[in-house]
matplotlib code that plots the C-alpha trace (Angstrom):
import matplotlib.pyplot as plt

x = [0.0, 2.8, 4.4, 1.2, 0.9, 4.5, 3.9, 0.8, 2.7, 5.5, 3.0, 1.4, 4.7, 5.7, 2.4, 2.8, 6.3, 5.0, 2.2, 4.7, 6.7, 3.8, 3.5, -0.2, -1.8, 0.4, 2.7, 1.6, 4.8, 3.5, 1.7, 4.8, 6.7, 4.6, 2.5, -1.2, -3.6, -6.0, -8.5, -8.7, -9.0, -11.8, -13.6, -13.4, -14.7, -17.6, -18.5, -18.4, -20.8, -23.3, -23.5]
y = [0.0, 2.3, 1.7, 2.5, 5.8, 6.7, 5.9, 8.2, 11.0, 10.7, 10.8, 13.9, 15.6, 14.7, 16.1, 19.3, 19.8, 19.1, 21.6, 24.3, 23.8, 24.3, 27.8, 28.4, 30.3, 29.9, 32.7, 35.1, 34.4, 31.2, 32.9, 34.8, 31.5, 30.6, 28.0, 28.7, 28.7, 26.0, 26.9, 30.4, 29.2, 26.8, 29.5, 32.0, 29.3, 28.5, 32.2, 32.6, 29.7, 31.3, 34.5]
z = [0.0, 0.8, -2.6, -4.4, -2.4, -3.2, -6.9, -7.0, -5.3, -7.9, -10.7, -9.3, -8.9, -12.5, -13.8, -11.8, -13.2, -16.8, -16.2, -15.2, -18.4, -20.7, -22.1, -21.9, -23.3, -26.3, -27.2, -29.9, -31.8, -33.1, -36.0, -36.8, -37.2, -40.2, -38.3, -38.9, -36.0, -37.1, -34.4, -35.6, -39.2, -38.2, -36.3, -39.2, -41.6, -39.3, -39.0, -42.8, -43.1, -40.7, -42.7]

ax = plt.figure().add_subplot(projection="3d")
ax.plot(x, y, z, "-o")
ax.set_aspect("equal")
plt.show()
């Protein structure tokens, strides 16, 4: 039981460290790197359809 608890604590710590490394919300420089924002494109297409 103690090993299971230790394992769960280690997983929680690893997830917390990973969460801290994520840049969220994403930096505005992504669009300047030539990578299109697919969510924005999809939203624009949906709004065009609704017109």
